Biopython code that builds the backbone (N, CA, C, O; Angstrom):
import numpy as np
from Bio.PDB.StructureBuilder import StructureBuilder

atoms = [
    (1, "MET", "N", (-50.265, -28.936, -61.721)),
    (1, "MET", "CA", (-49.078, -28.844, -60.904)),
    (1, "MET", "C", (-48.167, -27.758, -61.463)),
    (1, "MET", "O", (-47.872, -27.733, -62.658)),
    (2, "VAL", "N", (-47.733, -26.879, -60.599)),
    (2, "VAL", "CA", (-46.851, -25.790, -61.000)),
    (2, "VAL", "C", (-45.416, -26.223, -60.770)),
    (2, "VAL", "O", (-45.050, -26.658, -59.679)),
    (3, "ARG", "N", (-44.616, -26.099, -61.804)),
    (3, "ARG", "CA", (-43.192, -26.418, -61.670)),
    (3, "ARG", "C", (-42.407, -25.127, -61.711)),
    (3, "ARG", "O", (-42.582, -24.300, -62.605)),
    (4, "VAL", "N", (-41.543, -24.969, -60.735)),
    (4, "VAL", "CA", (-40.722, -23.763, -60.659)),
    (4, "VAL", "C", (-39.271, -24.151, -60.896)),
    (4, "VAL", "O", (-38.755, -25.082, -60.278)),
    (5, "ILE", "N", (-38.632, -23.437, -61.785)),
    (5, "ILE", "CA", (-37.216, -23.668, -62.035)),
    (5, "ILE", "C", (-36.447, -22.769, -61.081)),
    (5, "ILE", "O", (-36.615, -21.549, -61.078)),
    (6, "GLN", "N", (-35.611, -23.386, -60.280)),
    (6, "GLN", "CA", (-34.866, -22.634, -59.288)),
    (6, "GLN", "C", (-33.602, -22.072, -59.930)),
    (6, "GLN", "O", (-32.681, -22.811, -60.277)),
    (7, "GLU", "N", (-33.579, -20.751, -60.081)),
    (7, "GLU", "CA", (-32.428, -20.100, -60.687)),
    (7, "GLU", "C", (-31.295, -19.947, -59.685)),
    (7, "GLU", "O", (-30.123, -20.110, -60.025)),
    (8, "ASP", "N", (-31.651, -19.635, -58.458)),
    (8, "ASP", "CA", (-30.654, -19.443, -57.424)),
    (8, "ASP", "C", (-30.525, -20.710, -56.602)),
    (8, "ASP", "O", (-31.496, -21.444, -56.417)),
    (9, "VAL", "N", (-29.339, -20.958, -56.117)),
    (9, "VAL", "CA", (-29.103, -22.114, -55.257)),
    (9, "VAL", "C", (-28.673, -21.615, -53.881)),
    (9, "VAL", "O", (-28.137, -20.516, -53.737)),
    (10, "GLU", "N", (-28.917, -22.442, -52.888)),
    (10, "GLU", "CA", (-28.522, -22.099, -51.533)),
    (10, "GLU", "C", (-27.025, -22.326, -51.382)),
    (10, "GLU", "O", (-26.529, -23.404, -51.712)),
    (11, "PRO", "N", (-26.298, -21.327, -50.889)),
    (11, "PRO", "CA", (-24.855, -21.504, -50.703)),
    (11, "PRO", "C", (-24.565, -22.535, -49.618)),
    (11, "PRO", "O", (-25.374, -22.745, -48.714)),
    (12, "THR", "N", (-23.422, -23.164, -49.715)),
    (12, "THR", "CA", (-23.020, -24.150, -48.715)),
    (12, "THR", "C", (-22.017, -23.586, -47.718)),
    (12, "THR", "O", (-21.720, -24.225, -46.709)),
    (13, "CYS", "N", (-21.491, -22.391, -47.994)),
    (13, "CYS", "CA", (-20.535, -21.783, -47.075)),
    (13, "CYS", "C", (-20.613, -20.260, -47.179)),
    (13, "CYS", "O", (-21.179, -19.707, -48.122)),
    (14, "PHE", "N", (-20.034, -19.610, -46.189)),
    (14, "PHE", "CA", (-20.036, -18.151, -46.108)),
    (14, "PHE", "C", (-19.367, -17.524, -47.329)),
    (14, "PHE", "O", (-19.840, -16.511, -47.844)),
    (15, "GLU", "N", (-18.277, -18.118, -47.789)),
    (15, "GLU", "CA", (-17.531, -17.562, -48.920)),
    (15, "GLU", "C", (-18.390, -17.490, -50.180)),
    (15, "GLU", "O", (-18.257, -16.549, -50.963)),
    (16, "GLN", "N", (-19.265, -18.468, -50.385)),
    (16, "GLN", "CA", (-20.172, -18.427, -51.534)),
    (16, "GLN", "C", (-21.239, -17.364, -51.341)),
    (16, "GLN", "O", (-21.568, -16.627, -52.271)),
    (17, "ALA", "N", (-21.780, -17.286, -50.127)),
    (17, "ALA", "CA", (-22.895, -16.381, -49.856)),
    (17, "ALA", "C", (-22.488, -14.919, -49.932)),
    (17, "ALA", "O", (-23.250, -14.095, -50.439)),
    (18, "ILE", "N", (-21.313, -14.585, -49.443)),
    (18, "ILE", "CA", (-20.905, -13.184, -49.366)),
    (18, "ILE", "C", (-20.733, -12.562, -50.752)),
    (18, "ILE", "O", (-20.770, -11.340, -50.897)),
    (19, "ARG", "N", (-20.545, -13.401, -51.765)),
    (19, "ARG", "CA", (-20.380, -12.894, -53.137)),
    (19, "ARG", "C", (-21.700, -12.487, -53.794)),
    (19, "ARG", "O", (-21.704, -11.803, -54.817)),
    (20, "ASN", "N", (-22.809, -12.908, -53.205)),
    (20, "ASN", "CA", (-24.123, -12.614, -53.779)),
    (20, "ASN", "C", (-24.809, -11.548, -52.923)),
    (20, "ASN", "O", (-25.018, -11.765, -51.730)),
    (21, "PRO", "N", (-25.163, -10.407, -53.508)),
    (21, "PRO", "CA", (-25.787, -9.329, -52.727)),
    (21, "PRO", "C", (-27.089, -9.745, -52.034)),
    (21, "PRO", "O", (-27.415, -9.215, -50.972)),
    (22, "LYS", "N", (-27.832, -10.680, -52.617)),
    (22, "LYS", "CA", (-29.085, -11.127, -51.998)),
    (22, "LYS", "C", (-28.810, -11.864, -50.695)),
    (22, "LYS", "O", (-29.507, -11.653, -49.702)),
    (23, "TRP", "N", (-27.799, -12.729, -50.691)),
    (23, "TRP", "CA", (-27.452, -13.459, -49.472)),
    (23, "TRP", "C", (-26.760, -12.544, -48.474)),
    (23, "TRP", "O", (-26.953, -12.689, -47.267)),
    (24, "ASP", "N", (-25.960, -11.607, -48.958)),
    (24, "ASP", "CA", (-25.309, -10.632, -48.075)),
    (24, "ASP", "C", (-26.377, -9.822, -47.338)),
    (24, "ASP", "O", (-26.248, -9.565, -46.141)),
    (25, "ASN", "N", (-27.419, -9.424, -48.047)),
    (25, "ASN", "CA", (-28.527, -8.685, -47.433)),
    (25, "ASN", "C", (-29.250, -9.557, -46.401)),
    (25, "ASN", "O", (-29.618, -9.070, -45.332)),
    (26, "ALA", "N", (-29.453, -10.833, -46.710)),
    (26, "ALA", "CA", (-30.116, -11.747, -45.770)),
    (26, "ALA", "C", (-29.293, -11.891, -44.490)),
    (26, "ALA", "O", (-29.858, -11.941, -43.398)),
    (27, "MET", "N", (-27.961, -11.959, -44.613)),
    (27, "MET", "CA", (-27.105, -12.056, -43.428)),
    (27, "MET", "C", (-27.153, -10.765, -42.612)),
    (27, "MET", "O", (-27.162, -10.808, -41.382)),
    (28, "ASN", "N", (-27.185, -9.624, -43.290)),
    (28, "ASN", "CA", (-27.296, -8.338, -42.584)),
    (28, "ASN", "C", (-28.630, -8.240, -41.840)),
    (28, "ASN", "O", (-28.678, -7.718, -40.726)),
    (29, "GLU", "N", (-29.712, -8.738, -42.447)),
    (29, "GLU", "CA", (-31.017, -8.739, -41.782)),
    (29, "GLU", "C", (-30.999, -9.611, -40.531)),
    (29, "GLU", "O", (-31.577, -9.239, -39.510)),
    (30, "GLU", "N", (-30.343, -10.765, -40.600)),
    (30, "GLU", "CA", (-30.240, -11.659, -39.449)),
    (30, "GLU", "C", (-29.454, -10.996, -38.315)),
    (30, "GLU", "O", (-29.855, -11.075, -37.153)),
    (31, "MET", "N", (-28.343, -10.347, -38.646)),
    (31, "MET", "CA", (-27.545, -9.674, -37.611)),
    (31, "MET", "C", (-28.340, -8.525, -36.986)),
    (31, "MET", "O", (-28.264, -8.312, -35.776)),
    (32, "ALA", "N", (-29.096, -7.789, -37.794)),
    (32, "ALA", "CA", (-29.932, -6.697, -37.272)),
    (32, "ALA", "C", (-31.016, -7.249, -36.350)),
    (32, "ALA", "O", (-31.320, -6.641, -35.324)),
    (33, "ALA", "N", (-31.601, -8.390, -36.702)),
    (33, "ALA", "CA", (-32.630, -9.011, -35.863)),
    (33, "ALA", "C", (-32.035, -9.485, -34.540)),
    (33, "ALA", "O", (-32.667, -9.331, -33.495)),
    (34, "LEU", "N", (-30.832, -10.057, -34.566)),
    (34, "LEU", "CA", (-30.170, -10.481, -33.332)),
    (34, "LEU", "C", (-29.920, -9.290, -32.411)),
    (34, "LEU", "O", (-30.109, -9.383, -31.198)),
    (35, "ASP", "N", (-29.496, -8.172, -32.994)),
    (35, "ASP", "CA", (-29.261, -6.965, -32.204)),
    (35, "ASP", "C", (-30.568, -6.384, -31.673)),
    (35, "ASP", "O", (-30.642, -5.992, -30.509)),
    (36, "ALA", "N", (-31.590, -6.327, -32.508)),
    (36, "ALA", "CA", (-32.875, -5.740, -32.110)),
    (36, "ALA", "C", (-33.541, -6.542, -30.993)),
    (36, "ALA", "O", (-34.210, -5.975, -30.129)),
    (37, "ASN", "N", (-33.355, -7.860, -31.014)),
    (37, "ASN", "CA", (-33.965, -8.721, -30.001)),
    (37, "ASN", "C", (-33.062, -8.963, -28.796)),
    (37, "ASN", "O", (-33.418, -9.718, -27.891)),
    (38, "ALA", "N", (-31.896, -8.324, -28.785)),
    (38, "ALA", "CA", (-30.907, -8.496, -27.710)),
    (38, "ALA", "C", (-30.630, -9.983, -27.471)),
    (38, "ALA", "O", (-30.560, -10.438, -26.329)),
    (39, "THR", "N", (-30.477, -10.727, -28.563)),
    (39, "THR", "CA", (-30.264, -12.166, -28.502)),
    (39, "THR", "C", (-28.824, -12.514, -28.142)),
    (39, "THR", "O", (-28.552, -13.608, -27.646)),
    (40, "ARG", "N", (-27.922, -11.609, -28.385)),
    (40, "ARG", "CA", (-26.513, -11.888, -28.123)),
    (40, "ARG", "C", (-25.884, -10.732, -27.382)),
    (40, "ARG", "O", (-26.396, -9.612, -27.375)),
    (41, "GLU", "N", (-24.777, -11.029, -26.768)),
    (41, "GLU", "CA", (-24.022, -10.008, -26.047)),
    (41, "GLU", "C", (-22.539, -10.322, -26.230)),
    (41, "GLU", "O", (-22.093, -11.434, -25.944)),
    (42, "LEU", "N", (-21.795, -9.354, -26.698)),
    (42, "LEU", "CA", (-20.364, -9.557, -26.883)),
    (42, "LEU", "C", (-19.661, -9.312, -25.552)),
    (42, "LEU", "O", (-19.816, -8.255, -24.941)),
    (43, "VAL", "N", (-18.896, -10.288, -25.118)),
    (43, "VAL", "CA", (-18.163, -10.199, -23.853)),
    (43, "VAL", "C", (-16.736, -10.685, -24.076)),
    (43, "VAL", "O", (-16.438, -11.368, -25.056)),
    (44, "ALA", "N", (-15.862, -10.318, -23.144)),
    (44, "ALA", "CA", (-14.474, -10.788, -23.216)),
    (44, "ALA", "C", (-14.445, -12.278, -22.865)),
    (44, "ALA", "O", (-15.129, -12.723, -21.944)),
    (45, "LEU", "N", (-13.659, -13.024, -23.600)),
    (45, "LEU", "CA", (-13.532, -14.457, -23.369)),
    (45, "LEU", "C", (-12.514, -14.687, -22.257)),
    (45, "LEU", "O", (-11.402, -14.165, -22.329)),
    (46, "PRO", "N", (-12.872, -15.461, -21.227)),
    (46, "PRO", "CA", (-11.896, -15.769, -20.169)),
    (46, "PRO", "C", (-10.664, -16.459, -20.770)),
    (46, "PRO", "O", (-10.756, -17.167, -21.774)),
    (47, "LYS", "N", (-9.532, -16.238, -20.142)),
    (47, "LYS", "CA", (-8.263, -16.752, -20.682)),
    (47, "LYS", "C", (-8.237, -18.271, -20.817)),
    (47, "LYS", "O", (-7.601, -18.793, -21.733)),
    (48, "ASP", "N", (-8.910, -18.986, -19.930)),
    (48, "ASP", "CA", (-8.853, -20.449, -19.951)),
    (48, "ASP", "C", (-9.990, -21.092, -20.747)),
    (48, "ASP", "O", (-10.193, -22.302, -20.641)),
    (49, "LYS", "N", (-10.730, -20.327, -21.533)),
    (49, "LYS", "CA", (-11.870, -20.851, -22.287)),
    (49, "LYS", "C", (-11.666, -20.675, -23.790)),
    (49, "LYS", "O", (-10.934, -19.791, -24.235)),
    (50, "GLU", "N", (-12.323, -21.529, -24.554)),
    (50, "GLU", "CA", (-12.326, -21.399, -26.009)),
    (50, "GLU", "C", (-13.725, -20.996, -26.457)),
    (50, "GLU", "O", (-14.721, -21.408, -25.862)),
    (51, "ALA", "N", (-13.790, -20.203, -27.492)),
    (51, "ALA", "CA", (-15.078, -19.738, -28.005)),
    (51, "ALA", "C", (-15.827, -20.886, -28.675)),
    (51, "ALA", "O", (-15.219, -21.760, -29.294)),
    (52, "ILE", "N", (-17.149, -20.872, -28.545)),
    (52, "ILE", "CA", (-18.001, -21.822, -29.258)),
    (52, "ILE", "C", (-18.185, -21.277, -30.666)),
    (52, "ILE", "O", (-18.505, -20.102, -30.846)),
    (53, "GLY", "N", (-17.987, -22.108, -31.637)),
    (53, "GLY", "CA", (-18.099, -21.672, -33.023)),
    (53, "GLY", "C", (-19.547, -21.481, -33.454)),
    (53, "GLY", "O", (-20.478, -21.867, -32.748)),
    (54, "CYS", "N", (-19.714, -20.890, -34.602)),
    (54, "CYS", "CA", (-21.036, -20.721, -35.187)),
    (54, "CYS", "C", (-20.922, -20.893, -36.692)),
    (54, "CYS", "O", (-19.826, -20.881, -37.253)),
    (55, "LYS", "N", (-22.067, -21.052, -37.335)),
    (55, "LYS", "CA", (-22.066, -21.174, -38.784)),
    (55, "LYS", "C", (-23.340, -20.562, -39.335)),
    (55, "LYS", "O", (-24.339, -20.419, -38.629)),
    (56, "TRP", "N", (-23.285, -20.208, -40.599)),
    (56, "TRP", "CA", (-24.445, -19.674, -41.295)),
    (56, "TRP", "C", (-25.179, -20.810, -41.985)),
    (56, "TRP", "O", (-24.561, -21.708, -42.558)),
    (57, "VAL", "N", (-26.513, -20.762, -41.923)),
    (57, "VAL", "CA", (-27.369, -21.708, -42.633)),
    (57, "VAL", "C", (-28.235, -20.893, -43.583)),
    (57, "VAL", "O", (-28.861, -19.916, -43.172)),
    (58, "TYR", "N", (-28.272, -21.287, -44.837)),
    (58, "TYR", "CA", (-28.965, -20.529, -45.885)),
    (58, "TYR", "C", (-30.130, -21.332, -46.447)),
    (58, "TYR", "O", (-29.994, -22.521, -46.735)),
    (59, "LYS", "N", (-31.276, -20.675, -46.601)),
    (59, "LYS", "CA", (-32.457, -21.310, -47.193)),
    (59, "LYS", "C", (-33.182, -20.305, -48.074)),
    (59, "LYS", "O", (-33.283, -19.123, -47.746)),
    (60, "ILE", "N", (-33.676, -20.795, -49.185)),
    (60, "ILE", "CA", (-34.562, -19.992, -50.021)),
    (60, "ILE", "C", (-35.976, -20.382, -49.628)),
    (60, "ILE", "O", (-36.358, -21.547, -49.741)),
    (61, "LYS", "N", (-36.753, -19.414, -49.168)),
    (61, "LYS", "CA", (-38.125, -19.663, -48.739)),
    (61, "LYS", "C", (-39.047, -19.502, -49.935)),
    (61, "LYS", "O", (-38.856, -18.622, -50.774)),
    (62, "HIS", "N", (-40.067, -20.382, -50.000)),
    (62, "HIS", "CA", (-41.002, -20.375, -51.121)),
    (62, "HIS", "C", (-42.429, -20.166, -50.638)),
    (62, "HIS", "O", (-42.780, -20.527, -49.514)),
    (63, "ASN", "N", (-43.237, -19.581, -51.499)),
    (63, "ASN", "CA", (-44.668, -19.442, -51.250)),
    (63, "ASN", "C", (-45.354, -20.780, -51.502)),
    (63, "ASN", "O", (-44.731, -21.720, -51.996)),
    (64, "ALA", "N", (-46.624, -20.864, -51.166)),
    (64, "ALA", "CA", (-47.387, -22.098, -51.350)),
    (64, "ALA", "C", (-47.444, -22.528, -52.818)),
    (64, "ALA", "O", (-47.525, -23.720, -53.114)),
    (65, "ASP", "N", (-47.402, -21.564, -53.730)),
    (65, "ASP", "CA", (-47.460, -21.900, -55.152)),
    (65, "ASP", "C", (-46.102, -22.288, -55.740)),
    (65, "ASP", "O", (-45.997, -22.588, -56.929)),
    (66, "GLY", "N", (-45.069, -22.281, -54.904)),
    (66, "GLY", "CA", (-43.742, -22.673, -55.354)),
    (66, "GLY", "C", (-42.854, -21.525, -55.779)),
    (66, "GLY", "O", (-41.668, -21.724, -56.045)),
    (67, "SER", "N", (-43.409, -20.327, -55.848)),
    (67, "SER", "CA", (-42.600, -19.175, -56.225)),
    (67, "SER", "C", (-41.685, -18.779, -55.066)),
    (67, "SER", "O", (-41.996, -19.013, -53.898)),
    (68, "MET", "N", (-40.558, -18.179, -55.417)),
    (68, "MET", "CA", (-39.608, -17.787, -54.398)),
    (68, "MET", "C", (-40.135, -16.620, -53.576)),
    (68, "MET", "O", (-40.635, -15.641, -54.131)),
    (69, "CYS", "N", (-40.026, -16.721, -52.270)),
    (69, "CYS", "CA", (-40.527, -15.693, -51.365)),
    (69, "CYS", "C", (-39.393, -14.786, -50.886)),
    (69, "CYS", "O", (-39.475, -13.563, -51.004)),
    (70, "ARG", "N", (-38.329, -15.397, -50.343)),
    (70, "ARG", "CA", (-37.216, -14.607, -49.810)),
    (70, "ARG", "C", (-35.999, -15.471, -49.557)),
    (70, "ARG", "O", (-36.067, -16.700, -49.556)),
    (71, "TYR", "N", (-34.883, -14.790, -49.342)),
    (71, "TYR", "CA", (-33.639, -15.438, -48.954)),
    (71, "TYR", "C", (-33.531, -15.342, -47.439)),
    (71, "TYR", "O", (-33.690, -14.259, -46.876)),
    (72, "LYS", "N", (-33.262, -16.457, -46.774)),
    (72, "LYS", "CA", (-33.211, -16.493, -45.310)),
    (72, "LYS", "C", (-31.848, -17.016, -44.879)),
    (72, "LYS", "O", (-31.427, -18.093, -45.303)),
    (73, "ALA", "N", (-31.162, -16.255, -44.039)),
    (73, "ALA", "CA", (-29.881, -16.671, -43.480)),
    (73, "ALA", "C", (-30.030, -16.727, -41.964)),
    (73, "ALA", "O", (-30.598, -15.818, -41.357)),
    (74, "ARG", "N", (-29.526, -17.782, -41.362)),
    (74, "ARG", "CA", (-29.573, -17.959, -39.901)),
    (74, "ARG", "C", (-28.160, -18.171, -39.390)),
    (74, "ARG", "O", (-27.391, -18.937, -39.971)),
    (75, "LEU", "N", (-27.819, -17.496, -38.309)),
    (75, "LEU", "CA", (-26.545, -17.707, -37.638)),
    (75, "LEU", "C", (-26.811, -18.627, -36.457)),
    (75, "LEU", "O", (-27.555, -18.270, -35.545)),
    (76, "VAL", "N", (-26.210, -19.803, -36.470)),
    (76, "VAL", "CA", (-26.475, -20.796, -35.428)),
    (76, "VAL", "C", (-25.175, -21.181, -34.722)),
    (76, "VAL", "O", (-24.109, -21.251, -35.334)),
    (77, "ALA", "N", (-25.298, -21.427, -33.417)),
    (77, "ALA", "CA", (-24.150, -21.880, -32.628)),
    (77, "ALA", "C", (-23.928, -23.358, -32.865)),
    (77, "ALA", "O", (-24.875, -24.108, -33.099)),
    (78, "LYS", "N", (-22.692, -23.768, -32.806)),
    (78, "LYS", "CA", (-22.359, -25.187, -32.905)),
    (78, "LYS", "C", (-22.546, -25.780, -31.519)),
    (78, "LYS", "O", (-21.586, -26.005, -30.782)),
    (79, "SER", "N", (-23.801, -26.028, -31.182)),
    (79, "SER", "CA", (-24.155, -26.417, -29.816)),
    (79, "SER", "C", (-23.582, -27.771, -29.410)),
    (79, "SER", "O", (-23.474, -28.053, -28.217)),
    (80, "TYR", "N", (-23.215, -28.606, -30.364)),
    (80, "TYR", "CA", (-22.631, -29.896, -30.023)),
    (80, "TYR", "C", (-21.284, -29.728, -29.301)),
    (80, "TYR", "O", (-20.794, -30.669, -28.677)),
    (81, "ALA", "N", (-20.694, -28.541, -29.387)),
    (81, "ALA", "CA", (-19.416, -28.296, -28.735)),
    (81, "ALA", "C", (-19.576, -27.721, -27.329)),
    (81, "ALA", "O", (-18.581, -27.477, -26.647)),
    (82, "GLN", "N", (-20.817, -27.500, -26.886)),
    (82, "GLN", "CA", (-21.063, -26.909, -25.587)),
    (82, "GLN", "C", (-21.193, -27.982, -24.511)),
    (82, "GLN", "O", (-21.602, -29.112, -24.780)),
    (83, "THR", "N", (-20.836, -27.601, -23.285)),
    (83, "THR", "CA", (-20.948, -28.483, -22.133)),
    (83, "THR", "C", (-21.828, -27.804, -21.092)),
    (83, "THR", "O", (-21.581, -26.663, -20.700)),
    (84, "TYR", "N", (-22.864, -28.523, -20.647)),
    (84, "TYR", "CA", (-23.786, -27.989, -19.640)),
    (84, "TYR", "C", (-23.008, -27.681, -18.353)),
    (84, "TYR", "O", (-22.177, -28.472, -17.906)),
    (85, "GLY", "N", (-23.296, -26.522, -17.778)),
    (85, "GLY", "CA", (-22.640, -26.102, -16.540)),
    (85, "GLY", "C", (-21.344, -25.371, -16.768)),
    (85, "GLY", "O", (-20.840, -24.697, -15.869)),
    (86, "ILE", "N", (-20.797, -25.496, -17.967)),
    (86, "ILE", "CA", (-19.554, -24.772, -18.300)),
    (86, "ILE", "C", (-19.846, -23.663, -19.302)),
    (86, "ILE", "O", (-19.495, -22.504, -19.078)),
    (87, "ASP", "N", (-20.487, -24.025, -20.402)),
    (87, "ASP", "CA", (-20.785, -23.071, -21.454)),
    (87, "ASP", "C", (-22.166, -22.444, -21.324)),
    (87, "ASP", "O", (-22.403, -21.354, -21.845)),
    (88, "TYR", "N", (-23.079, -23.121, -20.637)),
    (88, "TYR", "CA", (-24.426, -22.608, -20.435)),
    (88, "TYR", "C", (-25.037, -23.277, -19.220)),
    (88, "TYR", "O", (-24.556, -24.310, -18.754)),
    (89, "LEU", "N", (-26.120, -22.664, -18.705)),
    (89, "LEU", "CA", (-26.839, -23.224, -17.534)),
    (89, "LEU", "C", (-28.268, -23.497, -17.892)),
    (89, "LEU", "O", (-29.035, -23.967, -17.052)),
]
sb = StructureBuilder()
sb.init_structure("model")
sb.init_model(0)
sb.init_chain("A")
sb.init_seg("    ")
for serial, (resi, resn, name, xyz) in enumerate(atoms, 1):
    if name == "N":
        sb.init_residue(resn, " ", resi, " ")
    sb.init_atom(name, np.array(xyz, "f"), 0.0, 1.0, " ", f" {name:<3s}", serial, name[0])
structure = sb.get_structure()
């Protein structure tokens, strides 16, 4: 059995992640992927609406042998705040 000592920890908030260049790079890669895949579109918010929030989720990915593979950051919408027919169809 291979035991790996984890030197890096997954941040719990953006403020922790932005201080580490590895996590900052992972967030930049995620934003580039969103742009490349045309996953999002910035539009003006109607006056009578509130924006749906989002948050970053951080994970350290590992290989099958337990060694660290990469830092992965995901930007996810707080979908629990959305209402069908109003915020999405």
